Residue, then its C-alpha position, 0 to 999 in steps of 0.5 A: m353436505k351443507e358445508r360442501n354446498k356452501s363451498i360450491f356457492r362461494i366458488l360460483l360467486f367468485a367465478s361470477a365476480g371474476i366474469l363481471l370484473a373481466q368484462t368491465v376491464l375489457l369494456a374499459v380497455l377496448g371501448n371505442d369512445r369515452e362513453m364506452r370506456i367509462v360509463l358503460p362498463v360501470i353500468i353493466f358491472f353494477s347491473g350484474l352485481i345488483t341482479g346477481g346479489m338479488i337472486a342470491f339474497f332471495t334464493l337463500n332467504p325464501q321468507y322474503n320471496r313472495n312467490y305465487t303460481f297457478h294451481r288447479r283446485d276443484g277444477r279451477w285455476r287459482w293463484e296460490r302462494i308457494t310454500y318453500g320446503p326446508d333446506p337441510n342440505g343447503l341445495r338452495y346455495i347451489a341454485s343461488g350460485t348458479g343463478a349468479l353465474m348465469i346472470a354474469l354470463l348473460f351480462a358477458v354476452i351483452s358486453s361482447s356484443v358491444l365490443w365485437p358486434q360483427v361476431v356477436n350479432e342478435i341471433v347469437i345473443a338470442i340463442a345465448v339468452v335462451v340457453l342461459l335462462l333455460a339452464f337457470c330455470a331448469i336447475y332452480y326448478i329441479i332443486e325446488n321440486k326436490l326440496r318441496n317433495q321432502l316435506 
C-alpha cells in the first residue's frame, strides 16, 4: 500500500512539474515585452517550485512541522500542539502530491491571467483560488484526521 501511494506521489509530482514547465514556456513564448518573456516566467517557475517543495517536505517530515491549533480544554480555548499520527500506509504521500499539484495549478491560473487578461479576470482567479485551496485543505484534513484516529 505504501509503495502504491509513493507511486501516486511521484505521478502527482511529475504532473505538477509538467504544469510548471508548460506555464514557464508559454510565458516565455507568448509574453508581450522583454520582462514578460524573461523575468516573470523565472519568478513564477521558481516560486511554484519552492512552494510545492516546501509543502512536500513539511508534509512528509512532520517532525519539522510545528503545527498549533485551538482546542477546548476545561471550557477554555487554548493553543495546543498537534501530534501527528504514524503513517504506515503512506497517506501523507498522497497529501503531499496533491498539495504540490494544487500549487502548480494555482500558479498556472496566475500565469494565464497574465497571458490572457481579457479571458481570465479577477473573478475567475478568485473562484479558482478558492476551489483549489478548499480542495487541498479538504484532502489534507481528511488524511490527517484518518491518521490521527488510528492512534
